[in-house]
C-alpha positions in Angstrom: 139.2 94.4 -132.1 138.7 91.2 -134.0 141.6 89.1 -135.2 141.5 86.2 -137.8 144.3 83.7 -138.2 145.1 82.6 -141.8 148.1 81.8 -143.9 149.9 84.5 -145.7 148.9 83.0 -149.1 145.2 83.1 -148.1 145.6 86.7 -146.9 147.2 87.9 -150.1 144.4 86.3 -152.0 141.7 88.4 -150.3 140.2 91.3 -152.1 141.2 94.8 -151.0 137.7 95.5 -149.8 134.4 93.6 -149.5 132.1 94.0 -152.4 129.0 96.0 -151.6 125.9 94.0 -150.8 124.1 95.6 -153.8 126.6 94.0 -156.0 126.4 90.5 -154.4 122.7 90.3 -153.7 119.7 89.1 -155.7 118.1 92.4 -157.0 114.6 91.1 -157.6 113.3 92.8 -154.4 115.1 96.0 -155.3 113.5 96.0 -158.8 110.0 95.5 -157.4 110.4 98.2 -154.8 111.7 100.7 -157.4 108.9 99.8 -159.7 106.4 100.3 -156.9 107.8 103.8 -156.3 107.2 104.6 -160.0 110.8 104.4 -161.1 110.7 102.5 -164.4 114.2 103.1 -165.8 116.0 100.7 -163.4 119.1 100.3 -165.6 120.0 104.0 -165.4 119.0 104.5 -161.8 121.6 106.3 -159.7 122.6 103.5 -157.3 125.2 104.4 -154.6 127.1 101.2 -155.7 126.0 100.3 -159.2 125.2 96.6 -159.5 126.4 94.6 -162.5 124.1 95.0 -165.6 123.8 91.2 -165.8 122.4 91.1 -162.2 119.8 93.7 -163.1 118.8 91.8 -166.3 118.4 88.6 -164.3 116.3 90.3 -161.7 114.0 91.8 -164.4 113.7 88.4 -166.1 112.8 86.6 -162.8 110.3 89.3 -161.9 108.7 88.9 -165.3 108.7 85.1 -165.0 107.0 85.4 -161.6 104.3 87.6 -163.1 105.2 90.7 -161.2 106.1 92.6 -164.4 104.4 92.8 -167.8 106.0 92.8 -171.2 106.7 96.5 -170.9 108.5 96.0 -167.6 105.6 97.7 -165.8 104.5 96.4 -162.4 101.4 94.3 -162.9 98.3 95.7 -161.2 97.3 92.7 -159.2 100.1 90.2 -158.6 103.0 92.6 -159.0 101.6 95.2 -156.5 100.9 92.5 -153.9 104.4 91.0 -154.3 106.0 94.4 -153.8 104.1 94.9 -150.5 105.2 91.6 -149.0 108.4 91.9 -146.8 110.0 88.8 -148.3 111.9 87.9 -151.5 109.7 87.9 -154.7 109.8 84.1 -155.1 108.6 83.7 -151.5 106.0 86.3 -152.0 104.7 84.6 -155.1 104.6 81.3 -153.2 102.5 82.9 -150.4 100.1 84.6 -152.7 99.6 81.4 -154.7 98.9 79.4 -151.5 95.2 80.5 -151.6 94.9 78.9 -155.0 96.5 75.7 -153.9 94.5 75.7 -150.6 97.6 75.4 -148.4 98.1 78.9 -147.1 98.5 77.8 -143.4 101.3 75.4 -144.4 103.0 78.0 -146.6 103.0 80.6 -143.8 104.9 78.1 -141.6 107.4 77.2 -144.3 108.0 80.8 -145.3 108.5 81.8 -141.6 111.0 78.9 -141.1 113.0 80.0 -144.2 113.4 83.5 -142.7 115.3 82.3 -139.6 118.8 81.0 -139.0 119.5 77.3 -138.8 116.9 75.6 -136.6 119.3 72.9 -135.6 122.0 73.2 -132.9 125.3 71.5 -133.5 127.3 71.0 -130.3 130.9 70.1 -130.9 130.7 66.9 -128.9 127.3 65.6 -130.3 127.1 66.4 -134.0 125.9 62.9 -134.8 123.1 63.3 -132.2 121.9 66.4 -134.1 122.0 64.5 -137.4 119.9 61.7 -135.8 117.4 64.3 -134.6 117.2 65.8 -138.1 116.3 62.4 -139.5 113.3 62.2 -137.2 111.7 65.2 -139.1 113.2 64.6 -142.6 110.9 63.3 -145.3 111.4 62.2 -148.9 109.5 65.1 -150.2 112.3 67.5 -149.4 113.7 70.1 -147.0 110.7 72.4 -147.1 108.3 69.7 -145.8 111.0 68.9 -143.2 110.9 72.5 -141.9 107.1 72.3 -141.8 107.3 69.1 -139.8 109.7 70.8 -137.3 107.4 73.8 -136.9 104.3 71.8 -136.4 106.0 69.5 -133.9 107.3 72.6 -132.0 103.8 74.1 -131.8 102.2 70.7 -130.9 104.6 70.4 -128.0 103.6 73.8 -126.6 106.8 75.6 -127.8 108.7 74.1 -124.8 112.4 74.8 -124.4 113.1 71.3 -123.0 111.6 69.7 -126.1 113.9 71.8 -128.3 117.0 70.8 -126.2 116.0 67.2 -126.5 115.8 67.4 -130.3 118.8 69.7 -130.7 116.6 72.5 -132.0 117.3 76.3 -131.7 114.5 77.5 -129.5 115.1 81.2 -130.2 115.0 80.6 -134.0 111.7 78.7 -133.7 110.1 81.4 -131.6 111.3 83.9 -134.1 109.6 81.8 -136.8 106.3 82.0 -134.8 106.5 85.8 -134.7 107.3 86.0 -138.4 104.4 83.7 -139.2 102.0 86.0 -137.3 103.2 88.9 -139.5 102.9 87.0 -142.7 99.3 86.0 -141.7 98.4 89.7 -141.4 99.7 90.3 -144.9 97.7 87.4 -146.3 94.6 88.6 -144.6 95.2 92.1 -145.9 95.5 90.7 -149.4 92.3 88.7 -149.1 94.1 85.4 -149.5 92.1 82.5 -148.0 93.6 81.1 -144.9 93.1 77.4 -145.4 95.0 74.2 -144.7 95.6 71.3 -147.0 96.2 68.9 -144.2 98.6 66.1 -145.2 98.4 66.8 -149.0 102.1 67.3 -149.7 101.5 67.5 -153.4 99.6 70.8 -153.1 102.4 72.2 -150.9 105.1 71.2 -153.4 103.2 72.6 -156.3 102.8 75.9 -154.4 106.5 76.0 -153.6 107.4 75.5 -157.3 105.0 78.3 -158.3 107.5 80.7 -156.7 110.8 78.8 -156.9 110.6 77.3 -160.4 113.9 78.9 -161.2 115.6 76.6 -158.7 114.9 73.5 -160.9 117.8 71.2 -161.3 118.6 68.2 -163.5 120.1 64.9 -162.6 123.6 64.5 -164.0 125.3 61.3 -165.0 127.6 61.4 -162.0 124.6 61.5 -159.6 124.8 65.2 -158.8 122.3 67.9 -159.6 122.9 70.9 -161.8 120.5 73.8 -161.9 118.9 75.0 -165.1 121.0 78.2 -164.6 124.3 76.3 -164.5 124.9 76.0 -160.7 125.2 72.9 -158.6 123.0 71.9 -155.7 124.6 72.2 -152.3 125.7 68.9 -150.9 124.4 70.1 -147.5 120.8 70.1 -148.6 118.6 67.4 -147.1 117.2 66.9 -150.6 120.6 65.5 -151.8 120.3 62.8 -149.2 116.5 62.3 -149.7 116.0 62.5 -153.4 112.7 63.3 -154.9 112.7 63.5 -158.7 110.1 64.5 -161.2 111.0 63.3 -164.7 114.7 63.9 -163.9 114.0 67.4 -162.6 114.4 68.2 -159.0 113.3 71.2 -156.9 115.7 72.3 -154.1 115.9 75.1 -151.6 
């Protein structure tokens, strides 16, 4: 059994039951999978737990904006079919597919793999500040994605050693999991005939490629110094990008 301690007020404020994941999740992947199976009438599909209509509409809009669907909400023959085959979220799939065009597929595979694992940093109760200092060694002004790429490259360069991870307060298991995921993504890119090339230290190409898939995460600088997404949400204060700002014409990309 599992017991959780909380105040009576907090307990009374809890919902009777947890909302189904179908209702809480981004439905873009579900939409592409159903389209790939030949199911075009997504709105009237018999879901076990029917998601909100607004969530389906947002998923269709995003899929269309990514180029996975045409104006008739049909799966596009080239890009849409490839995106449906990738075992990642549609924005991430679009980023990987576009990496050949931006000549940075090697870097995109590493970033995508790192985004699929739990937090790569370990926060011991007695040395949280030490972990923050270790994070700053890898952090760059260009944002959190490049930071993750730096961590992965350093891990591989240091022969994937456990001691090196302990020294830098990094999660060894998470990084090894990222290595395995990257191998799988590499096979998908090869199967899709996407060139496996590296852009070296050209961070501009990497950032352009990231935005090709995650453009919907654009945020605008507010008068109070915070960032608000174009969809009305606020950027998490935990993001490295809040501490290391990188702004394009008052617009910012975040993870």
